[in-house]
C-alpha positions as CSV (number, residue, x, y, z in Angstrom):
1,M,-14.2,20.5,-3.5
2,V,-13.9,23.0,-0.6
3,L,-15.3,26.5,-1.2
4,R,-13.6,29.3,0.6
5,P,-14.5,33.0,0.9
6,Q,-12.9,35.3,-1.7
7,G,-10.8,37.0,1.0
8,V,-8.9,33.8,1.7
9,G,-6.9,34.6,-1.5
10,S,-5.6,37.8,0.1
11,A,-4.8,36.0,3.3
12,L,-2.8,33.4,1.4
13,F,-0.9,36.0,-0.5
14,L,0.0,38.0,2.7
15,A,0.9,34.8,4.6
16,A,3.2,33.7,1.8
17,Q,4.9,37.1,1.9
18,G,5.4,36.8,5.6
19,R,3.2,39.7,6.4
20,M,0.2,37.8,8.0
21,A,2.2,35.8,10.5
22,A,0.7,32.8,12.4
23,G,-0.2,33.5,16.0
24,P,-3.0,33.8,18.5
25,G,-6.1,35.8,17.8
26,Y,-8.1,36.8,14.7
27,G,-7.0,38.4,11.5
28,L,-9.3,40.5,9.3
29,V,-9.3,41.0,5.6
30,V,-11.4,44.0,4.6
31,D,-12.0,44.0,0.8
32,V,-13.5,47.3,-0.4
33,G,-14.9,46.8,-3.9
34,S,-17.1,48.6,-6.3
35,R,-20.5,47.5,-5.0
36,T,-19.7,45.6,-1.8
37,T,-17.3,45.5,1.1
38,D,-16.4,41.9,2.1
39,V,-15.0,41.3,5.6
40,L,-13.3,38.0,6.3
41,C,-12.4,37.0,9.8
42,L,-9.9,34.1,10.2
43,E,-7.8,32.3,12.8
44,L,-4.3,33.6,12.5
45,R,-2.8,30.3,13.7
46,D,-3.9,28.4,10.5
47,L,-5.9,30.8,8.4
48,T,-9.2,29.0,9.1
49,P,-12.1,31.3,8.2
50,V,-14.5,32.2,11.1
51,A,-17.8,32.1,9.1
52,T,-20.0,33.5,11.9
53,L,-17.9,36.7,12.1
54,S,-17.4,37.1,8.3
55,F,-19.9,39.2,6.3
56,S,-20.6,41.2,3.1
57,L,-21.8,44.8,3.3
58,E,-23.8,46.3,0.3
59,S,-21.7,49.5,0.3
60,G,-18.6,50.3,-1.8
61,V,-17.0,52.8,-4.1
62,S,-20.2,53.0,-6.2
63,T,-22.1,54.1,-3.1
64,V,-19.7,57.0,-2.7
65,A,-19.8,57.8,-6.4
66,G,-23.6,57.9,-6.2
67,A,-23.6,60.3,-3.3
68,L,-21.1,62.5,-5.0
69,A,-23.2,62.5,-8.1
70,G,-26.1,63.9,-6.0
71,T,-23.8,66.7,-4.8
72,I,-22.8,67.6,-8.3
73,Q,-26.4,67.5,-9.5
74,R,-27.4,70.0,-6.8
75,A,-24.6,72.3,-7.8
76,T,-25.1,72.1,-11.6
77,G,-28.7,71.1,-12.0
78,H,-27.7,68.1,-14.1
79,L,-27.0,64.5,-12.9
80,P,-23.5,63.4,-14.1
81,P,-23.0,60.0,-15.7
82,P,-21.6,57.2,-13.5
83,D,-18.1,57.3,-15.1
84,L,-17.8,61.1,-14.4
85,A,-19.0,60.7,-10.8
86,Q,-16.4,57.9,-10.4
87,A,-13.6,60.1,-11.8
88,A,-14.7,63.0,-9.5
89,L,-13.8,60.9,-6.5
90,S,-10.1,61.2,-7.4
91,G,-10.0,64.7,-8.8
92,P,-11.9,67.7,-10.2
93,V,-14.0,67.2,-13.3
94,T,-15.9,69.6,-15.6
95,W,-19.7,69.2,-15.8
96,H,-22.0,71.8,-17.5
97,G,-19.5,74.6,-17.3
98,Q,-18.6,74.0,-13.6
99,I,-15.5,72.4,-11.9
100,C,-16.9,69.8,-9.6
101,G,-15.7,66.9,-7.4
102,G,-12.2,66.4,-6.1
103,P,-11.0,65.7,-2.6
104,A,-12.9,68.6,-1.0
105,E,-16.3,67.4,-2.2
106,A,-15.6,63.6,-2.2
107,G,-14.0,63.7,1.3
108,P,-17.2,63.7,3.4
109,H,-18.7,60.9,1.4
110,L,-15.5,58.8,1.8
111,D,-15.6,59.5,5.5
112,A,-19.2,58.3,5.6
113,L,-18.3,55.0,3.8
114,A,-15.4,54.4,6.3
115,E,-17.7,55.0,9.2
116,T,-20.4,52.7,7.8
117,I,-17.9,49.8,7.3
118,A,-16.3,50.3,10.8
119,A,-19.8,50.5,12.5
120,E,-20.9,47.3,10.8
121,L,-17.7,45.6,11.8
122,R,-18.1,46.6,15.4
123,R,-21.8,45.4,15.3
124,R,-21.0,42.0,13.7
125,L,-18.0,41.2,15.9
126,G,-19.4,42.5,19.1
127,G,-17.5,41.1,22.1
128,D,-15.0,39.3,19.8
129,L,-13.6,42.6,18.5
130,G,-10.9,42.5,21.2
131,R,-9.6,39.2,19.7
132,V,-8.6,40.9,16.4
133,A,-4.8,41.0,16.2
134,A,-4.1,42.1,12.6
135,T,-6.1,43.7,9.8
136,A,-5.4,43.9,6.1
137,L,-7.2,46.4,3.8
138,V,-7.4,45.3,0.1
139,G,-9.5,46.1,-2.9
140,G,-9.6,49.1,-5.2
141,G,-11.7,51.1,-2.7
142,V,-8.9,51.3,-0.1
143,L,-6.9,53.4,-2.6
144,L,-9.6,56.1,-2.3
145,L,-10.2,55.6,1.5
146,G,-6.6,56.0,2.4
147,D,-6.1,56.1,6.2
148,R,-9.8,56.9,6.9
149,L,-10.7,53.2,7.4
150,A,-7.4,52.1,8.9
151,D,-7.9,54.6,11.8
152,L,-11.3,53.2,12.6
153,I,-10.7,49.4,12.8
154,P,-8.8,47.3,15.3
155,G,-5.7,45.3,15.0
156,R,-2.2,45.8,13.8
157,P,-2.3,47.2,10.2
158,I,-0.8,44.7,7.7
159,P,1.1,46.6,5.0
160,V,-0.3,46.2,1.5
161,R,1.3,48.1,-1.4
162,P,-1.1,50.0,-3.6
163,E,-0.2,47.9,-6.7
164,E,-1.0,44.7,-4.6
165,A,-4.3,45.9,-3.1
166,V,-6.4,45.5,-6.2
167,F,-5.0,42.0,-7.1
168,A,-4.3,40.5,-3.6
169,N,-7.0,37.8,-4.0
170,T,-5.8,36.8,-7.4
171,L,-2.2,36.7,-6.3
172,G,-3.0,34.5,-3.4
173,Y,-5.0,32.0,-5.4
174,M,-2.3,32.0,-8.1
175,W,0.3,31.1,-5.4
176,A,-2.0,28.3,-4.1
177,A,-2.6,26.9,-7.6
178,E,1.1,26.9,-8.3
179,R,1.9,25.1,-5.1
180,A,-0.8,22.5,-5.8
181,L,0.5,21.9,-9.4
182,R,4.0,21.5,-8.2
183,A,2.8,19.0,-5.6
184,V,1.6,16.7,-8.4
185,G,4.8,17.1,-10.4
186,Y,3.7,19.7,-12.9
187,R,6.6,21.7,-14.2
188,G,5.1,23.6,-17.1
189,A,6.9,25.9,-19.6
190,E,9.1,28.8,-18.8
191,R,6.8,31.4,-17.2
192,P,7.0,35.2,-17.6
193,A,7.4,37.4,-14.6
194,V,4.3,39.1,-13.2
195,P,4.0,42.0,-10.7
196,C,5.0,41.5,-7.0
197,H,7.8,39.0,-7.9
198,H,5.4,36.1,-8.5
199,R,5.4,33.8,-11.5
200,C,2.3,32.7,-13.4
201,P,1.9,28.8,-13.3
202,F,-0.6,28.8,-16.2
203,T,1.6,29.3,-19.3
204,P,0.5,26.4,-21.5
205,A,3.1,23.8,-22.4
206,R,3.2,22.2,-25.8
207,R,0.9,19.3,-26.2
208,P,2.6,15.9,-26.0
209,G,1.1,14.8,-29.3
210,S,2.0,18.0,-31.3
211,C,4.7,18.0,-34.0
212,A,6.6,20.7,-32.1
213,A,6.7,18.5,-29.0
214,R,7.9,15.5,-31.0
215,G,10.5,17.6,-32.7
216,S,9.3,16.3,-36.1
217,P,7.7,19.1,-38.3
218,A,5.1,18.0,-40.8
219,G,6.7,16.7,-43.9
220,A,10.0,15.8,-42.3
221,A,11.7,12.4,-42.7
222,A,10.0,9.7,-40.7
223,P,12.0,7.1,-38.7
224,G,12.9,4.2,-41.0
225,G,13.0,6.3,-44.2
226,G,10.3,7.9,-46.3
227,R,8.3,10.9,-45.6
228,A,6.2,11.5,-42.5
229,R,2.5,11.5,-43.2
230,R,1.1,15.0,-43.3
231,P,-1.3,15.7,-40.5
232,R,-5.0,15.8,-41.3
233,P,-6.7,19.2,-40.8
234,R,-8.7,19.5,-37.6
235,H,-11.8,20.9,-39.2
236,S,-12.1,19.7,-42.8
237,A,-15.1,20.6,-44.9
238,R,-17.1,17.5,-45.9
239,P,-18.8,17.5,-49.3
240,S,-22.6,17.8,-48.9
């Protein structure tokens, strides 16, 4: 078993889409989540992670929500609950008779998070920062940060649609799993379409031993005449 950083899923997804092209230099996947921001550095030529230049930062959307909650508390005299502070990042909310939050109040805190991530990236990469050729921003947090972070980090921006940003890691690992299953001859059942024009490889097929798979429903005529034996229940109650 080979363990890979979580951001490899996003890199696989973007490479499969032709957006993270192979070439010289480093690629960055910056995943801004709820509690942490994960930065994956990898070789663009073969998507090999560079462990010494990859890191996790204990700052994310909840950091900004906590700071905004403090701003709202100072204005109203009451600390808002976490879900209200989170909602205030996207738009105005009502708290104890006052309209609070929204872009005007959340903006400075979002700017601070973008600066924190960019500063830590510059510190960790140091002299290798000039080797970065492309950068992808993923995770739910990038929907709030917008262009704030993209303007502060190096490398050619890799386009990621908003609906892909949250699920980029999942889509990449799903693509890798489907490819691995096909390599061993797995066909599976007909699979429903999922967002981003991918297809899920995990729709369960009928079990080989089931009546449905054999085409002989319970009680139907058995080969050679007579009636097929009724299947025994899986969990029958035994007399005590």
